[in-house]
Short mmCIF file of the C-alpha atoms (twelve columns), coordinates in Angstrom:
data_MODEL
# 
_entry.id   MODEL 
# 
loop_
_atom_site.group_PDB 
_atom_site.id 
_atom_site.type_symbol 
_atom_site.label_atom_id 
_atom_site.label_alt_id 
_atom_site.label_comp_id 
_atom_site.label_asym_id 
_atom_site.label_seq_id 
_atom_site.Cartn_x 
_atom_site.Cartn_y 
_atom_site.Cartn_z 
_atom_site.pdbx_PDB_model_num 
ATOM 1   C CA . MET A 1   -5.186  -7.457  -12.681 1 
ATOM 2   C CA . SER A 2   -6.893  -10.802 -13.085 1 
ATOM 3   C CA . GLU A 3   -9.442  -11.523 -15.794 1 
ATOM 4   C CA . GLU A 4   -12.301 -12.060 -13.334 1 
ATOM 5   C CA . LYS A 5   -11.899 -8.497  -12.137 1 
ATOM 6   C CA . GLN A 6   -12.202 -6.830  -15.495 1 
ATOM 7   C CA . PRO A 7   -15.772 -5.806  -16.333 1 
ATOM 8   C CA . GLN A 8   -16.192 -3.961  -19.587 1 
ATOM 9   C CA . LEU A 9   -16.607 -0.185  -19.550 1 
ATOM 10  C CA . PRO A 10  -18.945 1.649   -21.888 1 
ATOM 11  C CA . ARG A 11  -17.191 3.262   -24.825 1 
ATOM 12  C CA . ASP A 12  -15.076 6.201   -23.594 1 
ATOM 13  C CA . PRO A 13  -17.490 7.376   -20.847 1 
ATOM 14  C CA . HIS A 14  -15.119 10.121  -19.683 1 
ATOM 15  C CA . GLU A 15  -14.764 11.517  -23.171 1 
ATOM 16  C CA . GLN A 16  -18.528 11.542  -23.770 1 
ATOM 17  C CA . LEU A 17  -19.169 13.315  -20.457 1 
ATOM 18  C CA . GLN A 18  -16.366 15.781  -21.126 1 
ATOM 19  C CA . GLU A 19  -17.845 16.717  -24.478 1 
ATOM 20  C CA . ARG A 20  -21.260 17.246  -22.883 1 
ATOM 21  C CA . ILE A 21  -19.814 19.385  -20.091 1 
ATOM 22  C CA . LEU A 22  -17.750 21.558  -22.435 1 
ATOM 23  C CA . ALA A 23  -20.799 22.141  -24.627 1 
ATOM 24  C CA . ASP A 24  -23.654 22.566  -22.146 1 
ATOM 25  C CA . TYR A 25  -22.599 23.259  -18.564 1 
ATOM 26  C CA . PRO A 26  -22.226 26.837  -17.235 1 
ATOM 27  C CA . ARG A 27  -18.661 27.557  -16.227 1 
ATOM 28  C CA . LEU A 28  -18.025 28.716  -12.671 1 
ATOM 29  C CA . GLY A 29  -15.168 30.880  -11.469 1 
ATOM 30  C CA . PRO A 30  -13.674 30.990  -7.941  1 
ATOM 31  C CA . ASP A 31  -16.049 33.695  -6.729  1 
ATOM 32  C CA . ASP A 32  -19.267 32.347  -8.267  1 
ATOM 33  C CA . THR A 33  -21.793 31.135  -5.700  1 
ATOM 34  C CA . PHE A 34  -24.195 28.236  -5.227  1 
ATOM 35  C CA . LYS A 35  -26.434 26.938  -2.414  1 
ATOM 36  C CA . PHE A 36  -25.834 23.474  -1.056  1 
ATOM 37  C CA . ALA A 37  -25.644 21.471  2.163   1 
ATOM 38  C CA . CYS A 38  -25.535 17.772  2.994   1 
ATOM 39  C CA . HIS A 39  -26.441 16.491  6.476   1 
ATOM 40  C CA . PRO A 40  -28.700 13.858  8.091   1 
ATOM 41  C CA . GLY A 41  -31.640 16.254  7.990   1 
ATOM 42  C CA . VAL A 42  -31.691 16.415  4.181   1 
ATOM 43  C CA . PRO A 43  -34.392 14.002  2.826   1 
ATOM 44  C CA . CYS A 44  -31.996 12.334  0.382   1 
ATOM 45  C CA . PHE A 45  -29.183 11.814  2.922   1 
ATOM 46  C CA . ASN A 46  -27.122 8.717   2.009   1 
ATOM 47  C CA . LYS A 47  -29.188 7.972   -1.105  1 
ATOM 48  C CA . CYS A 48  -26.531 9.348   -3.455  1 
ATOM 49  C CA . CYS A 49  -23.893 6.932   -2.132  1 
ATOM 50  C CA . GLY A 50  -24.742 4.020   -4.378  1 
ATOM 51  C CA . ASP A 51  -24.980 2.831   -7.977  1 
ATOM 52  C CA . VAL A 52  -22.358 5.338   -9.131  1 
ATOM 53  C CA . ASN A 53  -18.998 4.981   -10.867 1 
ATOM 54  C CA . ILE A 54  -16.284 6.329   -8.573  1 
ATOM 55  C CA . PHE A 55  -12.930 6.463   -10.372 1 
ATOM 56  C CA . LEU A 56  -10.018 6.439   -7.946  1 
ATOM 57  C CA . SER A 57  -6.718  8.246   -8.360  1 
ATOM 58  C CA . PRO A 58  -3.475  6.941   -6.831  1 
ATOM 59  C CA . TYR A 59  -3.788  9.538   -4.076  1 
ATOM 60  C CA . ASP A 60  -7.349  8.396   -3.326  1 
ATOM 61  C CA . VAL A 61  -6.114  4.826   -2.873  1 
ATOM 62  C CA . LEU A 62  -3.171  5.989   -0.770  1 
ATOM 63  C CA . ARG A 63  -5.452  7.872   1.638   1 
ATOM 64  C CA . MET A 64  -8.133  5.182   1.824   1 
ATOM 65  C CA . LYS A 65  -5.858  2.185   2.389   1 
ATOM 66  C CA . LYS A 66  -3.916  4.107   5.033   1 
ATOM 67  C CA . ARG A 67  -7.137  5.106   6.798   1 
ATOM 68  C CA . LEU A 68  -8.242  1.463   6.863   1 
ATOM 69  C CA . GLY A 69  -4.803  0.207   7.954   1 
ATOM 70  C CA . MET A 70  -4.597  -2.111  4.953   1 
ATOM 71  C CA . LYS A 71  -1.851  -3.166  2.586   1 
ATOM 72  C CA . SER A 72  -2.419  -1.687  -0.852  1 
ATOM 73  C CA . SER A 73  -2.761  -5.116  -2.491  1 
ATOM 74  C CA . ASP A 74  -5.440  -6.116  0.011   1 
ATOM 75  C CA . PHE A 75  -7.297  -2.848  -0.445  1 
ATOM 76  C CA . LEU A 76  -7.265  -3.185  -4.237  1 
ATOM 77  C CA . GLU A 77  -8.442  -6.797  -3.985  1 
ATOM 78  C CA . LYS A 78  -11.340 -6.038  -1.646  1 
ATOM 79  C CA . TYR A 79  -12.546 -2.577  -2.621  1 
ATOM 80  C CA . THR A 80  -11.776 -1.962  -6.287  1 
ATOM 81  C CA . LEU A 81  -12.563 -3.096  -9.801  1 
ATOM 82  C CA . LEU A 82  -10.166 -2.852  -12.718 1 
ATOM 83  C CA . PRO A 83  -12.399 -2.430  -15.776 1 
ATOM 84  C CA . VAL A 84  -11.020 -2.735  -19.283 1 
ATOM 85  C CA . GLN A 85  -12.025 -1.406  -22.651 1 
ATOM 86  C CA . LYS A 86  -10.581 -1.997  -26.079 1 
ATOM 87  C CA . ASP A 87  -8.735  1.307   -26.442 1 
ATOM 88  C CA . MET A 88  -7.634  1.745   -22.826 1 
ATOM 89  C CA . LYS A 89  -4.298  3.579   -22.666 1 
ATOM 90  C CA . THR A 90  -3.674  3.508   -18.912 1 
ATOM 91  C CA . PRO A 91  -5.094  1.438   -16.031 1 
ATOM 92  C CA . VAL A 92  -8.460  2.467   -14.599 1 
ATOM 93  C CA . VAL A 93  -9.385  1.790   -10.971 1 
ATOM 94  C CA . MET A 94  -12.965 2.025   -9.736  1 
ATOM 95  C CA . LEU A 95  -14.474 1.699   -6.274  1 
ATOM 96  C CA . ARG A 96  -16.275 -1.634  -5.928  1 
ATOM 97  C CA . MET A 97  -19.856 -1.139  -4.736  1 
ATOM 98  C CA . ASN A 98  -21.652 -3.620  -2.487  1 
ATOM 99  C CA . ASP A 99  -23.486 -6.468  -4.144  1 
ATOM 100 C CA . ASP A 100 -26.923 -5.348  -2.949  1 
ATOM 101 C CA . GLU A 101 -29.938 -3.986  -4.783  1 
ATOM 102 C CA . ALA A 102 -28.933 -0.349  -4.261  1 
ATOM 103 C CA . LYS A 103 -25.250 -1.040  -5.037  1 
ATOM 104 C CA . THR A 104 -24.299 1.000   -2.005  1 
ATOM 105 C CA . CYS A 105 -20.817 2.234   -1.209  1 
ATOM 106 C CA . PRO A 106 -18.947 -0.166  1.105   1 
ATOM 107 C CA . PHE A 107 -18.106 2.733   3.424   1 
ATOM 108 C CA . LEU A 108 -21.683 3.973   3.838   1 
ATOM 109 C CA . THR A 109 -23.240 3.876   7.318   1 
ATOM 110 C CA . ASP A 110 -26.496 5.218   8.740   1 
ATOM 111 C CA . LYS A 111 -24.538 8.234   9.962   1 
ATOM 112 C CA . GLY A 112 -22.873 8.867   6.607   1 
ATOM 113 C CA . CYS A 113 -19.426 8.078   5.225   1 
ATOM 114 C CA . ASP A 114 -17.276 5.977   7.546   1 
ATOM 115 C CA . ILE A 115 -14.041 7.309   6.022   1 
ATOM 116 C CA . TYR A 116 -15.297 10.862  5.514   1 
ATOM 117 C CA . SER A 117 -12.028 12.701  6.161   1 
ATOM 118 C CA . ASP A 118 -10.258 10.401  3.652   1 
ATOM 119 C CA . ARG A 119 -13.062 10.018  1.110   1 
ATOM 120 C CA . PRO A 120 -11.978 10.064  -2.556  1 
ATOM 121 C CA . TRP A 121 -11.881 13.157  -4.763  1 
ATOM 122 C CA . PRO A 122 -15.190 12.579  -6.628  1 
ATOM 123 C CA . CYS A 123 -17.094 12.383  -3.319  1 
ATOM 124 C CA . ARG A 124 -15.147 15.271  -1.827  1 
ATOM 125 C CA . ILE A 125 -15.714 17.761  -4.624  1 
ATOM 126 C CA . TYR A 126 -19.452 17.047  -5.167  1 
ATOM 127 C CA . PRO A 127 -21.616 18.970  -6.093  1 
ATOM 128 C CA . LEU A 128 -18.873 20.649  -8.086  1 
ATOM 129 C CA . GLY A 129 -17.137 19.081  -11.049 1 
ATOM 130 C CA . LEU A 130 -13.863 20.058  -12.708 1 
ATOM 131 C CA . ALA A 131 -13.373 20.000  -16.470 1 
ATOM 132 C CA . ALA A 132 -10.607 21.030  -18.835 1 
ATOM 133 C CA . GLN A 133 -10.155 21.519  -22.534 1 
ATOM 134 C CA . LYS A 134 -7.148  19.823  -24.126 1 
ATOM 135 C CA . ASP A 135 -3.789  21.475  -23.648 1 
ATOM 136 C CA . THR A 136 -2.629  23.560  -26.577 1 
ATOM 137 C CA . PRO A 137 0.204   22.377  -28.885 1 
ATOM 138 C CA . ASP A 138 2.589   24.980  -27.486 1 
ATOM 139 C CA . GLY A 139 2.303   23.491  -24.012 1 
ATOM 140 C CA . TRP A 140 -0.161  25.902  -22.395 1 
ATOM 141 C CA . ARG A 141 -2.708  24.332  -20.093 1 
ATOM 142 C CA . GLY A 142 -6.176  24.054  -21.600 1 
ATOM 143 C CA . ASP A 143 -8.954  26.089  -20.028 1 
ATOM 144 C CA . ARG A 144 -9.936  24.524  -16.684 1 
ATOM 145 C CA . PHE A 145 -13.204 25.375  -14.999 1 
ATOM 146 C CA . TYR A 146 -15.650 24.196  -12.360 1 
ATOM 147 C CA . PHE A 147 -19.291 23.424  -13.008 1 
ATOM 148 C CA . LEU A 148 -22.290 22.422  -10.891 1 
ATOM 149 C CA . LEU A 149 -23.596 18.844  -10.957 1 
ATOM 150 C CA . LYS A 150 -27.207 19.672  -10.079 1 
ATOM 151 C CA . GLU A 151 -29.150 16.415  -9.951  1 
ATOM 152 C CA . GLU A 152 -32.896 16.229  -9.276  1 
ATOM 153 C CA . VAL A 153 -32.536 13.489  -6.681  1 
ATOM 154 C CA . CYS A 154 -30.268 15.680  -4.556  1 
ATOM 155 C CA . LYS A 155 -32.213 17.903  -2.137  1 
ATOM 156 C CA . GLY A 156 -29.059 19.510  -0.829  1 
ATOM 157 C CA . PHE A 157 -29.585 22.276  -3.373  1 
ATOM 158 C CA . ASP A 158 -32.763 23.337  -1.521  1 
ATOM 159 C CA . GLU A 159 -30.713 24.261  1.550   1 
ATOM 160 C CA . THR A 160 -29.941 27.907  2.297   1 
ATOM 161 C CA . LYS A 161 -26.194 27.563  2.952   1 
ATOM 162 C CA . GLU A 162 -24.355 29.587  0.291   1 
ATOM 163 C CA . TRP A 163 -20.839 28.902  -0.904  1 
ATOM 164 C CA . THR A 164 -18.386 30.407  -3.285  1 
ATOM 165 C CA . VAL A 165 -16.510 27.912  -5.432  1 
ATOM 166 C CA . ARG A 166 -13.307 28.981  -3.691  1 
ATOM 167 C CA . GLY A 167 -14.890 28.554  -0.264  1 
ATOM 168 C CA . TRP A 168 -16.142 25.038  -1.059  1 
ATOM 169 C CA . ILE A 169 -12.724 23.939  -2.344  1 
ATOM 170 C CA . ASP A 170 -11.030 25.234  0.814   1 
ATOM 171 C CA . ASP A 171 -13.642 23.726  3.131   1 
ATOM 172 C CA . GLN A 172 -13.473 20.269  1.538   1 
ATOM 173 C CA . GLY A 173 -9.661  20.113  1.354   1 
ATOM 174 C CA . ILE A 174 -9.693  19.708  -2.413  1 
ATOM 175 C CA . ASP A 175 -6.502  21.598  -3.290  1 
ATOM 176 C CA . GLU A 176 -4.254  18.787  -2.032  1 
ATOM 177 C CA . TYR A 177 -6.185  16.225  -4.068  1 
ATOM 178 C CA . ASN A 178 -6.060  18.459  -7.144  1 
ATOM 179 C CA . GLU A 179 -2.293  18.848  -6.819  1 
ATOM 180 C CA . TRP A 180 -1.742  15.083  -6.750  1 
ATOM 181 C CA . GLY A 181 -4.281  14.686  -9.536  1 
ATOM 182 C CA . GLU A 182 -2.267  17.021  -11.756 1 
ATOM 183 C CA . HIS A 183 0.844   14.892  -11.272 1 
ATOM 184 C CA . PHE A 184 -1.136  11.807  -12.274 1 
ATOM 185 C CA . LYS A 185 -2.554  13.575  -15.342 1 
ATOM 186 C CA . GLU A 186 1.004   14.304  -16.483 1 
ATOM 187 C CA . LEU A 187 1.219   10.544  -16.974 1 
ATOM 188 C CA . THR A 188 -2.246  9.637   -18.216 1 
ATOM 189 C CA . LEU A 189 -2.563  12.625  -20.597 1 
ATOM 190 C CA . HIS A 190 1.037   12.544  -21.783 1 
ATOM 191 C CA . LYS A 191 1.729   13.575  -25.379 1 
ATOM 192 C CA . PHE A 192 2.991   10.017  -25.928 1 
ATOM 193 C CA . PHE A 193 -0.639  8.909   -25.919 1 
ATOM 194 C CA . GLU A 194 -1.822  11.960  -27.864 1 
ATOM 195 C CA . GLU A 195 0.572   10.947  -30.626 1 
ATOM 196 C CA . GLY A 196 -0.863  7.437   -30.761 1 
ATOM 197 C CA . GLY A 197 1.561   5.663   -28.462 1 
ATOM 198 C CA . THR A 198 0.493   2.546   -26.561 1 
ATOM 199 C CA . LEU A 199 2.038   0.750   -23.615 1 
ATOM 200 C CA . ALA A 200 3.070   -2.888  -23.781 1 
ATOM 201 C CA . PRO A 201 1.321   -5.074  -21.163 1 
ATOM 202 C CA . GLU A 202 4.393   -5.182  -18.922 1 
ATOM 203 C CA . LYS A 203 4.643   -1.381  -18.943 1 
ATOM 204 C CA . MET A 204 0.908   -1.067  -18.247 1 
ATOM 205 C CA . HIS A 205 1.437   -3.337  -15.248 1 
ATOM 206 C CA . MET A 206 4.457   -1.259  -14.199 1 
ATOM 207 C CA . LEU A 207 2.364   1.915   -14.271 1 
ATOM 208 C CA . PHE A 208 -0.444  0.291   -12.289 1 
ATOM 209 C CA . THR A 209 1.861   -1.115  -9.615  1 
ATOM 210 C CA . ALA A 210 3.881   2.089   -9.163  1 
ATOM 211 C CA . CYS A 211 0.781   4.289   -8.943  1 
ATOM 212 C CA . TYR A 212 -1.714  2.128   -7.085  1 
ATOM 213 C CA . ASP A 213 -0.058  -0.848  -5.371  1 
ATOM 214 C CA . GLN A 214 2.259   1.266   -3.245  1 
ATOM 215 C CA . ASP A 215 3.337   -1.428  -0.803  1 
ATOM 216 C CA . LYS A 216 4.333   -3.814  -3.582  1 
ATOM 217 C CA . PHE A 217 6.139   -0.973  -5.359  1 
ATOM 218 C CA . ARG A 218 8.033   -0.160  -2.161  1 
ATOM 219 C CA . GLU A 219 9.199   -3.770  -1.925  1 
ATOM 220 C CA . PHE A 220 10.432  -3.567  -5.503  1 
ATOM 221 C CA . VAL A 221 12.201  -0.223  -5.088  1 
ATOM 222 C CA . LEU A 222 13.954  -1.064  -1.833  1 
ATOM 223 C CA . GLY A 223 14.625  -4.710  -2.620  1 
ATOM 224 C CA . SER A 224 16.185  -4.324  -6.079  1 
ATOM 225 C CA . THR A 225 19.144  -2.500  -7.599  1 
ATOM 226 C CA . LEU A 226 16.874  0.270   -8.943  1 
ATOM 227 C CA . LEU A 227 18.016  3.021   -6.586  1 
ATOM 228 C CA . LYS A 228 21.683  2.190   -7.258  1 
ATOM 229 C CA . ARG A 229 21.247  3.352   -10.815 1 
ATOM 230 C CA . PHE A 230 20.299  6.956   -10.049 1 
ATOM 231 C CA . GLU A 231 21.630  9.943   -8.157  1 
ATOM 232 C CA . MET A 232 19.336  9.840   -5.131  1 
ATOM 233 C CA . ASP A 233 19.164  11.991  -2.013  1 
ATOM 234 C CA . GLU A 234 19.746  9.658   0.934   1 
ATOM 235 C CA . ASP A 235 17.192  11.436  3.121   1 
ATOM 236 C CA . PHE A 236 14.563  11.067  0.407   1 
ATOM 237 C CA . VAL A 237 15.324  7.355   0.032   1 
ATOM 238 C CA . GLU A 238 14.920  6.931   3.776   1 
ATOM 239 C CA . GLU A 239 11.650  8.878   3.651   1 
ATOM 240 C CA . MET A 240 10.301  6.510   0.995   1 
ATOM 241 C CA . ARG A 241 10.697  3.588   3.397   1 
ATOM 242 C CA . TYR A 242 7.910   4.920   5.590   1 
ATOM 243 C CA . ASP A 243 6.102   7.737   3.796   1 
ATOM 244 C CA . ASP A 244 3.586   6.804   1.092   1 
ATOM 245 C CA . GLU A 245 3.462   10.313  -0.350  1 
ATOM 246 C CA . ALA A 246 7.237   10.381  -0.821  1 
ATOM 247 C CA . LEU A 247 7.024   6.994   -2.535  1 
ATOM 248 C CA . LEU A 248 4.235   8.183   -4.836  1 
ATOM 249 C CA . ARG A 249 6.266   11.271  -5.720  1 
ATOM 250 C CA . PHE A 250 9.154   8.993   -6.684  1 
ATOM 251 C CA . ALA A 251 6.795   6.726   -8.649  1 
ATOM 252 C CA . PHE A 252 5.643   9.611   -10.833 1 
ATOM 253 C CA . GLN A 253 9.243   10.683  -11.508 1 
ATOM 254 C CA . TRP A 254 10.382  7.146   -12.268 1 
ATOM 255 C CA . LEU A 255 7.455   6.442   -14.599 1 
ATOM 256 C CA . ARG A 256 8.013   9.611   -16.601 1 
ATOM 257 C CA . PHE A 257 11.662  8.584   -16.949 1 
ATOM 258 C CA . GLY A 258 11.001  4.919   -17.714 1 
ATOM 259 C CA . LEU A 259 7.911   5.193   -19.895 1 
ATOM 260 C CA . PHE A 260 8.491   8.426   -21.769 1 
ATOM 261 C CA . GLY A 261 12.229  9.070   -21.557 1 
ATOM 262 C CA . GLU A 262 11.890  12.361  -19.679 1 
ATOM 263 C CA . GLN A 263 14.926  13.543  -17.725 1 
ATOM 264 C CA . THR A 264 13.140  13.450  -14.384 1 
ATOM 265 C CA . MET A 265 15.935  11.377  -12.833 1 
ATOM 266 C CA . LYS A 266 19.718  11.490  -13.159 1 
ATOM 267 C CA . VAL A 267 21.480  8.237   -14.012 1 
ATOM 268 C CA . LYS A 268 24.772  7.694   -12.210 1 
ATOM 269 C CA . ALA A 269 27.812  8.187   -14.460 1 
ATOM 270 C CA . GLU A 270 29.141  4.662   -13.855 1 
ATOM 271 C CA . ILE A 271 25.746  3.209   -14.737 1 
ATOM 272 C CA . ALA A 272 25.636  5.146   -17.985 1 
ATOM 273 C CA . GLU A 273 29.077  3.775   -18.810 1 
ATOM 274 C CA . ALA A 274 28.031  0.245   -17.856 1 
ATOM 275 C CA . PHE A 275 25.150  0.331   -20.258 1 
ATOM 276 C CA . LYS A 276 27.452  1.585   -22.956 1 
ATOM 277 C CA . GLY A 277 29.412  -1.616  -22.460 1 
ATOM 278 C CA . THR A 278 32.570  -0.193  -20.859 1 
ATOM 279 C CA . LEU A 279 31.893  -1.642  -17.389 1 
ATOM 280 C CA . ASP A 280 30.718  -5.017  -16.195 1 
ATOM 281 C CA . LYS A 281 27.068  -4.642  -15.137 1 
ATOM 282 C CA . LYS A 282 26.987  -7.579  -12.720 1 
ATOM 283 C CA . GLU A 283 30.143  -6.433  -10.954 1 
ATOM 284 C CA . LEU A 284 28.781  -2.907  -10.691 1 
ATOM 285 C CA . PHE A 285 25.468  -3.921  -9.147  1 
ATOM 286 C CA . ASP A 286 27.051  -6.484  -6.846  1 
ATOM 287 C CA . LYS A 287 29.808  -4.253  -5.497  1 
ATOM 288 C CA . ASP A 288 27.736  -2.897  -2.599  1 
ATOM 289 C CA . GLN A 289 26.461  -6.307  -1.544  1 
ATOM 290 C CA . PRO A 290 28.086  -8.028  1.460   1 
ATOM 291 C CA . LYS A 291 30.686  -10.553 0.419   1 
ATOM 292 C CA . GLY A 292 30.109  -14.230 1.185   1 
ATOM 293 C CA . PRO A 293 32.431  -16.059 3.644   1 
ATOM 294 C CA . GLU A 294 34.404  -17.644 0.823   1 
ATOM 295 C CA . LYS A 295 35.274  -14.186 -0.548  1 
ATOM 296 C CA . GLU A 296 36.341  -12.783 2.802   1 
ATOM 297 C CA . LYS A 297 39.041  -15.434 3.362   1 
# 
């Protein structure tokens, strides 16, 4: 998260858009219909894939870097921007557009999207959008609804293909992305922030690394004493070595435990005692390490 990568965002753009959507956009249910199609025969084909702000979720990055066969750090370095604003509560990751006049998407080709089956959620769900009112104080989810992003430049709305909202979501594989997005929102919209809490820089970096830089997070998890501190299923630990989704699932659990004190993970009894001062911490964490030759004699 270097300084040169941190362009300034406009003031709370998400919040401003959310307010506009909640006030003005018609709300669509699962069985409501709309007409839309996007293909090379549409006059505006490919023209929408540029000069737009594409915010990436951890699952978006996971899918894209895996599709490209890249390490997460390399993907983030080459294809993303990390904008900052004064009141930012959690890290924001945006897709870096090409440095050309049209600011085109780096994955755009004459035939369309080069990573189409692994394209990020904002591209996948278009022309639908998803909005939600704030959750209620008693814990109930705020009203969530879909709406139609009908832009004049898009001629896909002149096509005759008709969809239901439910049919579009199924066809575009959006449910899986929504499920992972909900897990991420449990972090970014946590009541800790609602109550005015802020993260120290090191915890902000911890959240960013665990959510977005999966390969670096894997090195940390498997190369430190972290897993020795918790009751962990051995099969799940083994799965995390190779499966990015398993690792991301663990990241969300660990962050909720470490950042907000939620009981999403169970600390081993001997660790709890060690941190109460009744056991020697160094001896505890070293006990599973191979002994050096001088200790084996």
